[in-house]
N, C-alpha and C positions, 0 to 999 in steps of 0.2 A: 711683244713682237711675234708673234705664233711657235709654233713647235719648232724645235732642231731637230734635222734630219739626216742623214750621213746617204750621200751620192757618191762616195767613189770609197773605194778601199784596196790595201796592196799590204802585201807581206814578204818578207824577206828570213828565212831561218832554217837551221838544217835541214838538208831535203826537202826543204818548201822553197820555193821559187815563185810562188803563184798564189792566188786565192783558191784555186782547182786543184793545185796540191797541196793546201792547208784540208782543202775540205774530205782529200782522200787519206790523210790521217788521219783526223778525228775520225771518219766514218769507219775505218778500217783498227783503230788500233794501234796504231804502228808507234812503237818506240823510235824517235831519231837519232838515240844517244851513242857515241862512240867512243873507245879509250883512245886517253891522249898518255903515248908513255912516255915514262921519264919527263914528266912534267911537272911532278908533286915534288915537294920536301924530299931529299936524298934520294932521288932518282924513282922515285915512286910514280904508280902510274894513276890517273883519275878519270872517271867516268867525265863526258862534256858534251855539249852540243856544238858542233863546230861546222860552220858554213864552210865547204869547199870548194865550191866555183867562186871565183874571185868576182866583187860586185864592180860593176863599173872600171873595169880594167883600162880604160882609153886614157892614153895621155895627158890628154887634160887636166885630170882629175887623180893624177899617181900621187900627188902631194897632200891628197884632203885626207883625212883621219878615215880609219877604216870605218867606222861608225857614222859618219859621214856619206860615206859611200853606199852604206847599207841603206840609210834611211833616203838617198836621192835616189837609188832602183825603188824601194818600197813607192815612193811618190809617183813614179812613173806609172805603174799599174793602176794606182787610186786618180790619178788624172786621167788617164786613159778611160777609165770606168763612169767618169763623172762628165768627160765630155765638155769641160769648160771653154767655153767659146767668146770672144767679147765683152769679156767682165773687165772693167777698170782695175788693172793691177794694183792702184790705191786703194782698193775696197776686197785686194785677198791677202788674209793675213795666214802667217805661219809660227805654230805655238809647238815647241818640242818638247819632249822628256829624255832627260836621261840621268844614268845614276852615275856613270863613271867618266863618262866625257872623253876626253883623246888622252886616257893613261896610259892607253895602251903602247902609243907613240913616242908617249914623256918616256916610257919606259925602255923604252927601243932607243932613244937619245939622250940617254941618261950620263952616257959615258964623254957624250960631246959636249956637255954642258962644263964641262972641266977644260976643255980646249978651244979657244975663243975659234979659231981657224975652219975647226971640225963643225960648228956648231950650227945647224939648219939655218936658212935665212926667213922660213917661217915656225921658226920658235915658238916664237908669243904666238901665235895662233891656236898653236896644237895646245896652249895652257889656258886659253880661252873656253869655256865649253859653251859659250855661245856661237861658236864656229859650226855647230852643228845644226841649229835652227837659218843661220845666215848660208849655210850651203845650200838647206833648201830653198829658202829664196831664192838664191841665184839663181839654183838650177830651174824653180818654176817660173821663174820671172815676177814674184808677188812682191812688192811694194807698199801692203800696207804696213798694220802691227806685227813687228817679229819677237818672238819671247822664246829664253828658254829657262824651261821649268827642271831644277833638280832637286825632287824632293825623294832620293830615293827611289824603291820600287813601285813607289806610287806615281813617279812622275810624269808619264803618258797618260795616267788618268786626271791627275790634274790639268794636264794641258786639254783634255777636254770640258771640264769645266773652266778654264780661262776662256776657250774659245765659244762654246757656250753663249757666257756672260758675254763676250766683244759680238756675238750676233744679237743677243737680246737687245744690247744698248745703241744699237743698228750703227756699232764702227768699223763693222765690217761684210759683208756679205756673202763673203766664201772663208772660212777658215779650214786651213791644212794642218791638221794636228795628230801628233806622234809620238812615236818614242824609237830609240835605238840605242844599243850597246854593244861594244867588242869587248868583251871580259874575257880573255884568255890567254891573259898577261899573268905574270908572275906576282905583280903586285896582288892582285884580286886572289890569284892560288893560293898564294901563302899566306895571305887575309883570313881566309875563309879555312885554310887548313889548322892556323895558331889556334881559331876559337871552334874548332872541333867541327865544324860545320858542314864538310866534304868529306866524302870518307875515299881513301885510299885502296888501291891494290884491288879491286873488286869488278865487278862485269855490270851490264847495263842494268839487269834484272833487280839486283841488290840494291839500290842506292836512287835517290832523286823519285820516288816512292810515295804518293802521298795516301794521308789517312792508314799508316801502318807502324804499330810498333815492334813490327819484327826487323826494318829497315834500317838506316844511318845515313843523315846527310842530305843534300840537295845537289842537283849538278844545273852548274852554271853551262848557259848557250849565249850565243851571240844572234844579232839578228834586229830588225826593223820591223814597226808597223805603223801606216799611215791612213789616216778617213780623211774625206772630206766632207765636212759640214755647212751647211746652208740652212734658212731660214724656211719651212716648207711652201709659202708662197713664191717665193724666189726661185725654189726647184720648182715648183709648179711653172710659174710663169715660163722658162725656159725649156719647160720638156724635160728633163731629168729623170731618170730613174731611182727611185728611191728605196734604197735598201734596209733603213729600218730608223727608229726614232730615237733621240737619245731625251728620254721622259723625265731623269731629273740626277743628280750629280752631288755628292755630299760629303765635305772634308772635314777632319779634326785632325788635333794634335795630341799626342799624349803628355810633353812637357816633362820629360824623365830624362836623367842621365844617358851619355853614348851608351853604347850596347844594351840597354835595358829597355825591355819591353811591358807593356801594361796584359799581364797573364792573368787577370783575371777577366776578358774580355768586354769590360765596361764602354770603352773607347771606341772598339768595332760594333760593339751593340748597338749605339747610341750612335753610328755612322749609319749604318741599316738600316735603323728605324726610321732615322732622319731622311733616306732617299727612298724608303719605302711607303711610308704614310699609310698604313695599313694595306698595301697594296698585297697580295698574294701572286707570286711570281709563279711562271712553271716550272723552272729550277734555278738552283743558286750556280754560277759558276765561279769557283772558290779562289782564293789565295794559295789554298794549301801547297805545300811546294815538297812535303817530306822532313821538315822539320818539327818536332813534336809540340814547340813552344808555340808555333803559329798555327801548327793543325789543330792542337789544342783547345785555341781561343775561337777555330772555328766551329768545332765541335758544342761550346758552350754558348756561342750566340746562335747557331743553329737549331739547339733544344727549347732555349729561350722564347726564341721567335716562331718555329713552327712546328717541335715538336717531331713528327715522324711523318708529318702531312706534305711535305716540298722536300723533292728530290736534291741532290747536293752531290756535285761531281768535280772535279779538276782536272785541268788538260797538261799539267805540267809533268807526268809521266809520259806523256809522247815529246812535247818541246822541250823540256828543260826549263828554267826560270831563267828569263831572256830579260831579267833587270827592268829600269827605267822605262823598256817597251811593252812590259807583260799588260798593263792595263788595253792599251788598244788591241794588243792581240788575242786579248779575251772579250774585248766588243768585237771583233769580225769573228769571232768564234760564235757567238750570239746571232750575228746576222748569218750566218751559214745555216744555225739551226731553226729561224725563220724560212728560208729557204728551202730547206731540206726536210723540215721536218722530223728534226731527231737530237736527242742530248748524246752529247760525246760522252764517252766512258773514263771512269779513273782505272788507268792499266796496273797491268802489274803486282795490285794488292788484295788479300783476302781480308783485309778493314780490320786486321788483328788490333784491339783494342777502339775500335771504333765500331763495333757490331750493332751498337744502337743508333749509329744514324744512316739512314734512308740512302746510300751512296750506290752512284750508278756504275756499274762494274761492266757492262756489254751497252753497244748504241741503243737505245731506247727510241723506239719508232712512236711517235705522237706528235699530235698539233703541240707549235710552241708559240706562244703569244707575248710571251715576255722573260728576261732572264735578269735575275739580279747578279750585280760582278759586284766581288770585292776584293780590294788590293790593301798594303800594306809596305811601309818603306822604310829603311832604315834612318832614325831620326823623329819615327813617333808619327806620321801622318798616315791617316787610316781612309779610304776614300771609297766610297762604293756609288756604283753606277746601276739604275735600271733603266734599260733598254726593253722597248716595247715592237710589235712589229707593228708594218706599216701595210693598214687597211683601208 
């Protein structure tokens, strides 16, 4: 059916309300994290990526979950860029990924669940993760396939895979794909604190640092990323601007018990091998987030596939880890690389324990023609993508 191309992109993240904002953060190496006081166990503080501006604050959307409002705001920018007009709504699909769904609102209403008089009239909707995709469909007017993917932090990467399959099988002409998560509730905070995956009572320079044995924990962030996918011939017929190509997507699962991960790297190696098919990318945009288990897997896989020949970076020292939306946000980062010809840096680290990795520590200006992206989700999904510049 032809190549799958990206014709629009939109983002909402800490200190980022547009792709122009995101470009600035990536090129300047801006850490967008802040301190949430009294948010952790026993009134401790945590470092987090918090969006301070209220997304879609209009009265019509006040009952929608925060993750849905973030997604709709990101979709605004993506659809403006894509300039989709005169397309049959039944040929427009929406596939969104999320890790936490509306957990934040469920948590906020948990006391009301014990009192029928106080229980919110939209309580059932809050409990349904599909509200995320159906909200974006309502907001954009899409009436084709509408699906929600919940494969942990690989969710939006898997949404891209599904969107590509729908285009390849001619079941849609445009796919609005992405992810959104509002992650800063107590359930997620206490949960990751219990697992000792987030640091307490520290500052933004000392946690959420990829590729470093000197730092501990990852940084939870909230946000959304959206891209619009089309077949190349469809995009060209309507004169759309093409930002890049989704060359390939490959996903697998580790089939391990809860809270376990394949620390040998073999599953991620299979996924990255499967997506690259011997292609040598300009660089790897890594899922490394500051958890040594994850970051060590990236090191193992990189050495086996590339040695020191291909640069590797992680943007999560700038954005934090935005859970189910992270794959699409890494894709948007690669599209910016194509356009502006630079590799974004891994910030706040000197690579202690990872000295033999070719980590990019400062913005590296060079032609970028392809980017390999790695993502991993709780539950064992490893999903990798190969993005190529449109020429």
